[in-house]
Each structure stands twice: as C-alpha cells, then as structure tokens.
N, C-alpha and C positions, 0 to 999 in steps of 0.2 A: 230157537237156539238158546242154549244155556251158557252164560258168561260167568266165569269165576275170576275173582281178583284177590290177590294175597296182599294184605296190609302187613308190610314188613316191620313196621314200628309199633303198631297198636293192634291187638287182637279184638277188633270191634267189627260191628256189622257194617257192610259196605252198601252205600246207596247209589242207584243208577238213574241217569236221566238220558232220554232220547231226544235228539234234535229233530226227528221227524214225528209229527203228531199222529201219523198213521200207525206208528209202532210204539209200544211201551215196553219197559224193562222192569220186571218185578224184583223185589229185594233179593230173591234167590238167583237172579241173573237170567231168568227166562224172558225171551223176547216174544211178544204177542203182537199179532196184527189186529188192530182195534176196529178196522172196517174193511169192507171189501176193496181189494186192490186189483185194478185191471191187469190182465195178462199182457206184459210188455216184453218186447224182445231184448231190451237192455236191462241189466240188473239195477236194483235200487241200492243207493249208497247213502248212509247217514252216520252221524257221530253219536257215540255213547260216552257219557261222562260218568266217572266213578269218583266218589268221595269216600275216603276211608277213615272211619273213627274220628279221632281228634286231630288228625292230620289236616291242616288247612289247604293242602295242595290238591290240585285237580289232575286226574289222570283221564286221558282220552284215548279212544280207539275207534277205528272205522269198521263198520259192518256193511258188507255187500250181500244183498239177497237177490237171487234169481227167481223170478215169479214163473211158476210152471203150472199152477192150477188155482182153483177157487175153493178155499177151505177156511172160513172165518173162525176166529177164536181157537184155533188149534195151535198149540205151541210147536215151534220149529225145533227139530232135534238139535242137540248141541253140536257146535262146529269146532270150538277150541276151548281149552280149559287151561288152568294153572296160570302162573305168572309169565312174564315175557319169555317167549321161546324163539328159537331160530326158525326161520321160514323153512317149510318142508320142500323137499326136492320134487315131490310129485303129489298129485291130488287124487282123492278117491271120491266116487259118486255112488250114492244109493238112493233108493226110492222107497217110500212107505206111504200106502194109501194114496198113491198118485202124486206125492210130493217128493221132488228130487233134491238131495243135499249136495252142495258143492263146497269143497275144501278151499280155504283162502289163506293168504299170508297174513301174519300178525304185523300190524304197524305199531312199533314201540312208541308209546306216548313219552313226551319230554319228562325228565326228572327234575323236580323243583326242589332246591335246597336253600333254606334261609341263610342269609349272611349273619356273621357275628354269633353263630351258635356256640353255646358254652359246653357242648359235648355231653357225655364223655366221648373221647375220640380213641380209636376210630369208631365212626358212627355208620351203621349199615343204612344203605340207601335202597337197594333193590337186589333181587336174586335173578340170575340169568340161568336158564336150564335148557338143555337139548333133550328131545324126546328119545334120543338114542342112549341116554346115560344109563338106562336099565340093561341094555344089551352089552355095553362095553365101557371101559373106564374113559372118562372125558376129563380133559384139562382145559380150564378157562383162563383167558388173559384179555387185557384191554390195552389199547394203544391210542396215542394222540396227545394233544396238549393237555397237561394235567396228570398224565400217567407216565409215559416214557419220554415226553418232550416237555421243555420248559413251559410252565412251572412243573417240575418233576415231583412225583409222589404226592400230589394232592389227592389222588384217588388210587385205590388198589382193589384187587379182587381175590377172593379165596379160590385158588385154582381147582379145588376139588368140588366144592359145593356151589360155586358160581355166585357167591355173595359179594357185592361191590360195596366198598366203604369209602367215606371221606375221612381224611386223616387230620385235618386241622380246620379252624374257622375260615370262612370265605369272606371276601370283601367285594361286593358288587361294583364298587367304584374302581377297583383295580381290574376286575375281569367279570363281565356280566354273564358269560355263558361258556360252556365247554362242549366240544364235539369229540366224542370218543368212539372207538370201534371195538366191539366184543368179538373174540375169536374162540372157537372150540376145536380142539385137536385131540386125537387119541393118544395112547401111551407112547406110540412110536413117532409122534409129531405130525401125523398125517391129518390134513384138514377133514373134519367131520361135517361141519356146517359152514355155510357161507357167512362171512362177517356181517354183523348187524350194526347199525348206527345207533349210538346213544347220545341224546341231546340233554345236557344238564344246564338248567337255568338257575342262576343265583337270585333268590327272592330278596327284593330290597327291604331293608329295615330303615327306619327313620333315625339315622345315626349322624347326619350332617346338618349343620345350621345353614340357613341362607347367608350368603356372603355378598355384600354390596360391591359393585365394581369400583366405587370410590367411597372413601369415608366422608368426604366433603364434596357436595355438588353445588355448583354455582349457576344461578339462573337469574332472570330479570323479567320484569313486567312493567309496562308503562303505567304511570300514575293515571288515575281516573278510568282504568280499564273496567269493562262491564263484567258482571258475574259470568262464569263459565269460560273465561279467557284462559287458554293453555299457557302455563308458565314454564314448565320444565318436566323432565321425566327422570325418575330414579329407577335403577335396575339392580335386582339381587338375583344371584344364581344359586341353586341348590344342587349339590352333587348327587342327591338321591334321584330315584327314578321319577321323572316328571310325568309319567303316565299314571302314577299312583299319587295318593294324597301325600306321600312322603316328600315328593318333590314339587308339589303345587304350592306356590308362594302367594301370599296375600299381603297387601300393604295397608298401613293406617298411620295417621298423624298422631304422635303422642303429645306434642306441645308446640306452641307458637310463642315467640318472643319478639317484640312486645305484644301485649294484648290490646292493641289500638288499631282501629277504633273499636273492634270487637275481637274476642279471643279466637274466633273461627273465621279468619279471613280467607283461608285456603282449604281445599279438600283434595283428596287423592283417589284415583281410580284403584280399587283394591287389587285388580288383576294386572293392569298394565303399568302401574306406577306413575301415571301422568298426574301432575299437580295442576289444579285449576283454581282460579279465583272463585270464591264462594259468595262474597258480598262486595258491594260498592264502597267507595270511600278511601281508596288508596291515594295518599297525598305525600309526595316526596318531601315537601317542605315540612311535614310533621314527622313522618317515619321514612327514612331512606333505605332501611334494610330490615328484613325479617329473618329470624333464625327458626327453622322448622326441623323438629326431630321426627324422623320417619322410621317406623318399625316394620320389618319384614318377618312374617311367620309362615312356616310350612304347615302341613296337615290342613291345607285350605283355610289357614287362619285360625285354627282351633287353638286357643290360648292354653287349654288344659293339657293337650297332648303334643302340640306343635313346639318346635324350636324357633327361637327368635333372634334377631340381630337388629341393630339400629345404625342409622347414618344421619348426617347433618346436611340440610339443604339451606344454602344462603341465597335468599331471594332479594335482589337489589331492585328498588323502585326507580325506574328511569324517569328522567324529567321530560315533561312536555311544556310547551309555552302556554301555560295557563295563568301567568302573572304578567300583565303588561307593565312596561317601565313607567315610573312615575317621577316627575321632577320634584325636587324637594321644596321649591318655592314657585310662587306665581310670577314673580318678576326678578330679573337679574340686571346688573349694570356693570359698565366698564368704560374705560377711556383709552384713547389711542392718539399718539402724536401724529400730526399730518405727515404724509409722505413716507410713513413707515410701512414695511412689508415683512410678512412672515413673523408677526408679533402676536402673541396670545393676549387678547384684550379682555376676555371674560371667561370664567370657568363655570359650567353648568353641572350641577350634581344631580344624580338620578338614583333611584332605588328600584331594584328588580330582585324578587325573591326566588327566581329560578336558579338553576345550577350555575354557579359562577364559571366564567370563561367558556361558556357554551353558546351556540347560536341563539338559544332561547333567552340568554342573559345579555349578550352583547347588544349594545344600543347603537343606533345610527340616528343622526340628527339631520334635520332639513329646515332650511329657512323658508317659511311659507310666504312672508311679505316683508317689506321694509328695505329691501336691498335690490332694486331693479338692475343696477349696473354690476352686480356681482363683486362688491368690494370684500365680502367676508365669506369664510368657509368654516364649518364646524367639523373638527376632527375628533374622533373618539380616542380617549386614553385607554389603551388595552389593559392597563393594570387595574384601574378603579372604575372604568366605564364612564368617566366624566366626559362632558363635551367641552372642547377647547375652541372658543370662538377666535379665529385667526384672520388677520388682515392679509389678503392675497393680492389686493390691488390698491395702490396708494390712494388715500383720501386727501381732499383739499379743504382746509379750514375756510378758505374764502368762498367755497361753493356750498359745503355742507358742514354745519357746526355740530350736528347730532344725527344719529340714526335710531329709529325705533323698529326693532326686528321682532317678528313672531316666529318662534321656534317650535317644531313638533318633533317628538322623539318616538321611536319605534324600535322593535327588535329586528335583527337580521332574518330570523325565522318568523314565519307568519304565526299569528295567534291560533291556539287550538280551537277546534270547532265549538261554537257556543260561547266563546270568551269575547267580551266586548272591550274596546279600548277605554282607558281611564280618562276621566276629566282632567287629571293632572299630567296628561301626556303632552301638554302644550304650555308655553309660558312666553312672557314678553321680555326682551332684552334691549336695554337702552345703552347706546354707545356714544360717548361724548368725544368730540375731536378737539385736540389741543393745538393751539397755534404755535408754530416754531418759526424761526428765522430761516427762510428759504433762500437758496442760492439764486443769484441773477441768471437769467436764461437768455441765450442768444436766439432770436426768433427763427433765423435760418442757420442751421448748423448741420453740415458745413456749408459755408457760403462760397460760391464760385463766381469768379470774374475773369475777363479776358483782356490781355494787354499784349502789345508787340514787345518782343525782346529788344533790349538796347535802350529803353527809356532812360533818361538821365536821372541822376540822384535828385531828390526833392520833389518828385512827381507825386501828386495825390492820387492814390488808387481807389479808395472807397472809404466809407464810414461803417465800421463794424461795431455796432452798439448793442448792449444787452438790456433786458427789462427785468425789473424787480417784481416777483410775484406777490410780495407782501403789500397789498393795496391799502391796508389800514395802518401802515407804519411808513413815515417819511424817512427814507434812507438815501445816502449818496453812494453812487457806484463809481469805482475807480478801475482803470484798465492797465494792464501790463503785458509784456511779451513773455510767453512761456517757452516757446520753441520756434527758432528761426535758424535752420541749419546753415545757410549761407550768410546770415547777418545782413540781409538786404533791406529789411523793413523797420519802420518805427511807428508806434501807435500813440496817439494823443491820450494822455492820462485821464482827461475829463470827459471827452466826447467820443473817443474811439476812432478818430480819423487816422487812417493808415497812409503813410508816405514812404517813398523809397529812400534808402541811404546809399545805394550803389546801383550800378547798371545791372539790369536783369539779363541773364544769359541763358538761352534755352539749351545750349550745349553743356551746361554745367553738370557736374556729377550729382548735384542735389536735386536735379529735375528728373522726374520719372514720368514717362509717357507724356511729355510736354506740360506737366503739371508740377507746380512748386507749392508745397504745403507749409503753412506756419500756424502755430497754435497760440491763442491769446487768453488771458485770464481776466475775468471781471469779478471784483470783490466789493461787497457792501460794507457799511460801518455798523452793522447790527451787533447784538450781543447774544450769543457769540457771533463773530463775523462769518459770513458765508460767501463762498466763491463758486463761480462756474466757468467752464472753459468753452471756447469756440474755435473752430478750425476754418482757416481761410485758404481756399484753393485758387491759385492763379494759373490760368491756362495761358501759356506764352505762345504767341504767334511767331513763326519763324520769319526771319529776314536773312538776306544773303550777306552774311558777315564772316564767312569762312571760305578761304580759297581752297581749291582741290589740291591734294597731295598725290604725287605719282608713286606707283608701285610696279615692280620691285625696286629695291635700291641697288642690287647687284645682279649681273648677268654674265653669260659666257658665250663667245662666238668663235667660229673658225677663222683662221687668218686668211683663208681664201673664200671668196664669195661663192655661195651655191644656194639653191632654192631651200635647202633644209637648214641653213644657217640663219636663224632669225631669233628675235626676242619679242615676246608678247608683253605689252605694257598696258596698265590700266591706271585708274585714279580713284581716290576716296574723298568724300566731302562730308563734313560734320553737319551740314545743313540738311534740310528736308526738301521734298518736292515743293515747288518747281525749281529750286535753287541748286540742283545737282546736275546730273548728266542730261543729255549727251555732252561728253567732254570733247574739247578740241586740243589735239597734240600737234606741236610744231617745233622745228629746230630754230634756235636764235640765229640771227645774221652775223653775230660776232661771238667768237672768233670765226674767221672765214673757213678754217679747216674743218669745222663741225659739219657744215653743209656740204663740203667737198668730200668728206670721207663717209658720211652717214646719211641715211634717208629714213623718214617716218611715213608709213602708209596707214590709213584708217581701215579698221576691220568692221567695227560696229560703233554704236553710240558711246560705249564705255571702254572699248579696247582698240589698240593700234599695234603696229609691228615696227621694230627697229632693225634695219639691215645695213650691210656695208654697201656704199655706193661704188667704191673702187674694187677692182678684182682681187687685190692683195693688200694686206695691212700687217705690219710687223707684230709679232707676238709681244704683247705688253698689256698693261692695265690702263684703260682710258676712262677719263671722266667726261661723260657725254651730257651736256645740258639740254633739257627739254622743257618747253613752256606748255603748261596745261591750263585750260580755261574752262569754267563751268557755264551753265546756261541761265544764270541768274540775271536779274534786271536791276542794276547793270551787272554784267558778268565780272567775275573775279578771276585773276590769273595768278599762276605761281610758277617760278623757275625752279625746277628740280634737277638734281644730278643723279645719274645712274652710272655706277662703276661697271664697265664692260671689260672682261678678261678675254683678250684675243690670243688664241693658242693654235698650234698645229693639230690637225684632226686626222683620224683614220678614215677608212673607206665608209664607215657607218656614220660619220659626222660627229664622232665623239673625240674629245681632247685626249691626246696621248699623255703618258705619265711625265715624260720629259717636257712635253709642251706645257703641261699644267704647272710644273715646277717653274719653268721659265716664265709662264704667265703670272705666277705668284710673286715674281720680283727677284729671283735668285739668278745671278749671273754665272758665267763660266768659271770665274775665279772662285766664287763661293762653293760651287760644286766640287772643284778640284781640291779645295781645302778640306771639305768634308771627307772625301775619299782618302786623303793622306792621313787624316786622323784615324780612320777606320783601320788602315794598314798598320799604323804604329801600334794600335791596341792589340791587333792580332799577333804582332811580333813579340810584344811583352808577354802575352799569354804563353807563346811557344817557348820562350826563354825560361819562364818559371817552371814549365812542365819538364824541360830537359834538366834543370837543376835538381828537381825532386828525384828524378830517376837516377842521377849520378850519386846523390846522397844515399839512396837505397842500396846501390851497388857497394859503396864504401862500408856500409854496415854489414853486408853479407861477407865481405872479405875479412873482417875482424870479429868473429862471433864471440870471442872470449873477452873482448874489451868492453868495459862498462861505459855506459853513456856518461858523458862529462857531467851532466846535470845530476846523475845518481851517484857519482863517485864521491865518497866521503873520506878518502885517504888523504894523508898529509894535511889534515885540518885540525887545528888546536881548538878543543871545546873547553871553555872555562865555565866552571860551576861555582856557586857560592860555597864557601867552606866555613863551618861554624865551630869546628873543633879547636883544640889548643889549650883547654883548661886542664889544670893539674888533677882535678877530680876525675877527669875522663881517662886518665892514663893508668888507673889501677886495674889492669887486666890480668887474668891468669892465662897467659899465652900458651901454656903447656897443653891446654885443651885443644889448641889448634895445630899443635905440632904432631908429627908422626912418631909414634913410640918406637924405641930402638930394640926392645926385647919383650918377651912374654912376661918376664918377672915384673917389669914396670907396669904391665896391665894388671897383674894379679895384686900388686901392692896398692893399687888405687882403692879409695874408699868405695863403699857400696853405692851403686848408682852409676858408676862410670863404665861404659861398655864400648870402648873403641878397639875394634879388632880389624881395622882396615890395614892389615899387614901386606907388604909387598911380597909376592911369591918369589921363592928362591929358585929361579929357573933361568935358562939362558935367554938373553934378550932377543927379541925379534929383529930381523934384518929389514931395514927400510930401503926402498929404491933410491938409487943415486941419480941425480939429474946430470945429463951430459954437460960438458963445459960450454959447448956451443949448441944449445938446443934450438930447434926450429920453433917458430911461434905456434905452429900447429900442434906441437907435442905438449904444450903447457897443460891442456885439459887432461890428457892421459896421465901426465905426471901427478897431477893433483888427485885424480881418482885412485891411482895406485897407492899413494901415501895415505889416503883416507881409509882404504880397505885394510892396509897393514896395521894402522892404529886401532881399528875396530877389533882386529883379531889378536892384538898383543895383550896377554894377561898381565904383563909387568907395567903397563902404562896406566897411570891414574886416570880416573878414580878406579880403585880396585873393586873387584867383585866380592864384596863382603857386606855384612849387616852393620849398618850405622845407626846407632840410637842416640838421638840428641835430646834427651830429657833430663840431663844432669844440670842442676842449678847451683851446685856447690854447697858448702856447709859453713856454719859459723857466720852467718850474715850479720853484719854490724847494724843493719836496719831493724832487725827484729821482726816481729809479726806486724803485718799491716792492719790487723784487727785492732791494734791499739790506737789507731788514728781516730780522731774525733772530727766528724764533718761539720759540727756546729761551731761556729766562731764565737769567741768570747767577746764580751762587751768592750774590752780594751782595744781591740783591733779596729782601725779606721781605714775604710776603703774609699774615702772620698777622693783620694788622689787619682783614682781611675777615671774620673771625669776629665782630667787634664791630659789624658793619653790619646785623645782623638776619637774619631767616630768608630774605629775598629774595636775599641774597648767599651763602647757605649752600652752593649748588652750586659757586660759584667758589671759596669757601674750601676745599671738599673737593678741587677740582682743583689749586689752586696752593699751598695751605697744607700744613701737616703736617711741615715740616722736611725733612731730608735723606733720610728714608726714602721720600718720595714721588718 
C-alpha cells in the first residue's frame, strides 16, 4: 500500500515509521511485508507514524491489512492517498496476482498546535477534502468548542478549499485540547459526507515557573538526630504539562544559615522535595534554628533552559533532655525557728541548659537522706527553677538542733538515651533550728471530769496544770480564766486548781448534752511571753431537783357529762431518767368541791384524763388544781392549776357559740349592751343616708341657684391701692372717649385710628321680664337677653377695626437712648443695705464701694 501525507506548513520530505516490525514503510509511503506472514482469518492492524519536515508534531494513522496469500517483498497496492478525507460510504475490492485489496476508513490523527505561537495568524493547520469535490461543489464547516461554541472563533475553515486555520495564540494552561467536527455539504446544503472528528491538542511550552505552595515553610527536627532523618517537605507546582520536561520540577538547596557546625547540615530529595538531615551535630543549645533557601526548577532541573523559583524553609531544632540539671554549689545552709510551718528555710540554685520552662528544663528535688520524719519538702520555683526547702512539719529545738539533708535534683522528663547524670546533681543542705519561747501545753486537752449537779460553791473539782516545753529555760507559768459562760468556776493562778463559785445546774442553758465547757489560759514569763489554752469539760450527773409541770394550762369541757367530754393531761420534767415519768396525777383534798366535781383517771405513765364527776356543771371557767409527782428518789411533786371552760355543747360534743361566749365570762347584761350599741350604730347610718338624699332633692328643685360656697355676690373685695400721686393724673382721656363726629377723627394727628363709631340704626328690642316671674323662667329670661345682646349692632363693643398703637407726640421724656446705665462715682447705694433682705440683691449689685 502507498501512503501519502501532505505537510501543510513545510514542503519537506515526510518520514514514516511502522509500529509492526513485520511491515516497513518506505520514504515514498510504500508498505512492505518484511517477512512471511501466516494467512490469518483476522486482519492485521498496526500504527504508522509520519513526521513532516521541520514540524515537530507527530501524525499517526492506523493501517488494517487482510492477509489473503503468501507473496513476500511485493508492495501492496495503494489504499488511500492525499490528506485527511471523509470516510467512504462503500468499499471496493480487487485482486491482483492472487492478492485482494480492501478499502478502509481513514482515522484522522490528532492535530498538535504549540501554545504561545507568534503567528502570523490565521495560521493553517490542516486541509480537509472530500473525494467528491471533483464531481460537485463542496462547502466545508467545523463545529464545536473553539469554532461556534465558546471560546468562539479560535478556529475557522475555508469553506471552499477545506483549509482549517487557528486565529490566535493558544494557552495550554487555559485549555489543553479541542474536539471539533468537520462537515461537508453540497451547494444546496445537503450532507455529502458523514461528519468526521478532529482532535486538536495544544502542545505545551515552558512558559510557567514553578510556584511554591508557601513562601515560608516551618519544620522542626530534634537535636542530636541521626543523618537521614526526615525534617519536612516543600512542594512546588508547575502549571505546564507535567508529562513533559516543562512541568517536571526538581529541587535543590541554595543556602543554609548559619553554617554551623557545617554548611551542609541538610539535603533535599530533588524529585519529592523532602528535606533530610545530612550530618550529625544538631545542638539546640548552639543553633536553635536554620534558614534554608530552596530552589525549584522545571525542565527536570536544567538550569540553562528551566525556569526557577525559591522559597524559605525555617527549621527549628527542638530540645531533648541532653543536659542534666546541675546544682551551683556542693553545700547549702539555712535556719528555721522551731514550731514554724510553711516557711522557706533554704534556696537551692540549679543550672540546666535545656529549653527553659519545658519538661527537659523543669527540675524536681528529692531528699535522699537526713529527714526520716518528713519535716521538710523541696518545692520547685516555676520561674527560675530553684529549689525552695520548706518546713512542712514543725521541728523542736529540744529534740533536734540541726538537720543534715542530702538533696538530689533531676528533670521531670527522663534524660535522653546515652546521657548520664552529672556529679553536680546532688548536694548537702544543713538546716539549723533556732530556739524560741514555746507556749505552755496542757497535757490533756480537752480534759473531761464528772460531777453531780448541785455541788455547793467552793468545791474543788480538779487541778488543770500546763507544762512548759522549754526545758532549757526556767520559767514560771500563771493561769487565768478565758471563757466561763455561767461564771461557775475559779482557777488558782499558780497551780491551776479549779473550784466552784456557784451551784452547778445540769438544766442550765449553758449546758449542752450534759457537758459544761470552760477555757483557761496558761502563760509563761518568757521573752516574749507565750501562752496556751486548755478546755475543761465537766460532765454533770443529773439529780432529781426539778418538779414536774402539768400541761396543758387551759381546756374545755361540756357542761353535761358524757364519754366524749374529757381532757387529756400530761407533765414535763427538766430532769433526765430516772427522775422523770411515769407521773402520778391526783386531785387535792382541799377544797372539797374539787374532788366532788372532778375526777382524774390514769391512761399511761405520762398521761391522764380529767372528767366531770357530776352529771351537770354550770357553764363557767373553773380553776382545777392537780398534784403531779415524778418517779425520782425521793420523788418531787407540784401543784398545778388548769383552767377548764365549761360550756353548752351540740350533738357532736362541741361548744356552741353562745356557750363559748358565756364560758368566756360574758354575762347576759354584757351581751344586751353589745346588741344595743350595734342597733344605735345602724340607726345613725340610716339617718345620715336619709339626710344626704333629702339634700340631693333640694339641689334638683333649684337648678339655677348657685351653691352657697361658690356664691361671690354681695362680697366686698378690698385690694391695695397705690395711686393718688399728681404725676399719675396727666392722662389724655380723649383717647379713651368715643368720638362724636368723623371730622374729629380726621383732625387727629397721624397715628390715631379710632373708628369704633356707633351705627345709626334703630336699637334692638330686648325682652321684658314679667312683674311676677316664676323661678323656673329665670333661665329662659337670661338666655333671651344674651341672644338679643349678641345680635344688637348698636351695643358696644362695636364691630370695627381698633388700632391701639398710638403713643402720642411731643413726649417730655425724650428718647430713652439718652439714658446712661452706668452710674457715676458720686452716687452712693450703700443705703440699700438698710432696706432689709428684699433689697439685698440690689445692695450686692450696686453697693460695695469702688471695688465693685
């Protein structure tokens, strides 16, 4: 078969390559079978590549061969020629020398167009032709994105010759490929060929620099890391085609700051951008941060042709615990007063070169020996890492005068692998104890004793003595009473002996749970004096010293005896068991009426019932005496009075209202007096209401009469009169008089405008009041007169224009502008001070002499 390819841009020889080694393509396009090929039922298909002149683009087509016989080294007759053609609608077959030819469709190879071409534009890309253009007129067109769809008019085609052009430079980063369809129609618009697909690929050019995702990258690596430790990764992206060298980015390190311990502490993977440590010797205490300048270059790192960009990598060297803490001295000392707590007695200083305020730097202290009882604790100062030796348990000078402690310091974090503790991590601490005057101490505090209540005054209870802990100092202890709520006790000042000043009473309000507490003070004569307190608890044993008291004090019973009419009584006793119940309730033998009218029956050990002995008893309040005895040894008795209200009762056994009142002590006369008072009060209210209604009727009968309180007639009202001076009598009364003629008005000077003339018409007729008017006609008469006066044009004031702006002429006062508000120095206003408080303000304004 013979292949022909038209180079549209360069008229140069075209070279062909076959993808199947069994077939070769000669420069003239002839396809040869290089060796014997077995006769197969399926056709052989392979690709043929065409390179045209100086055009770097590659064109490809597919060749399908049907094997029908064995004829080596015989060229196959041509199948298709010219440039891309529309597929044929039918195929033709022929045979020559036993070889049969089969027509095939043309597969249009992709069209490659370089981006950023400088033109000139339009630039021809390819020619499309139909094999029917010799028989009839053909019109060609293209459709798709880039032609009639956005972006529009990137490509166009010569409708007559089928030449397709690109109209402007392309940018692969905006669009990498175009898919167009070519159409062929006749002059009438009828489709001549089926549409064919055209694929246009924009060939990438190296027109974009690599861009780092960040201009500054932050990474970290632990100090002491081994070579090859991954530190961080930097990434740069190139918008060019990453399948070509244009988009293949390579990395390298341009510089390292500082150059310690060597200039090349780090290396970078040229393809991935991973940064690794290259050498050992990272030490945070010497260099805490490195600044790395990384360069990214495309064209696979070719510095001559590639484009480059740079970024900064900040590598922080993180701390590890490679420096043990070291105490600044081998021995430390301090002193502490005895009995002190939470006092810092010594300060231990330490040095740690690791990162401050980190677990690798934070120190913790431990007392290895010298404090078996745990008197001391070493706390770490979080600010400066010092150790504060603190007393947490009081020390006694009399027992230990000094402590020798061994202290070991370490970090909160363990030391790094291979790091040994320093010899300076331990030290000795000497703590001296200072003797102070200690307070006397009561050996037993509180001290508890037992006594019966009621012991007489002056009884010795106990000796409450204190001891002075200061064994090496001879001091005297004196005692005093600090708290004695009931003031029952006295203490001997020298020996602490306690005696009573009053009788002890268990039932006192100052006794709680049978215990009375008092506090005493023991003070020495040291310098300065010290004192201690002790509490004495006296447990009071109960004796039968309180008689029982009956309850309740008042009750209520029906006047007629019945089973439901009873009063339950009980008793209370301030003493404790066994000096309380069961109680014995009994009626006294005197007066005899008590046992004759009443009876007491026992219910239980603490309760009894009081009833009427007789069938009926008058309604009244009775004082019933009852004797109550307790069970003490000897027993105590008490005669108590209960007030019993006897009253009439209803069927339910409850007192009626009348009966309750009667039982309360109100007689028949008192009840009648109360009823009379209520009736009188009701009569007074009724009289007041009737008087108010009568007064309202009188007001309605005289609607025109004014209330006497509002009547101001026939009253002489006197007002102060200040006139009478001759200077006030110089009035021009003519201005207030009615003018008699129009000439009088005209002769007036300019400014006078009084035209309130009385109209010359007949006077209106006013209604005449009857000689004997009825009181009800007064209102009508007044209204008629008022209506007539309003409609009378001859009644003043007349309906005319009144202008009151005339001030007269020839004023003797002259212009007020000639007045001078400033007072002369000859005027003396001091007399205003003598006019009283009302003129005080004027005196302050105008008085005061020259200073004002």
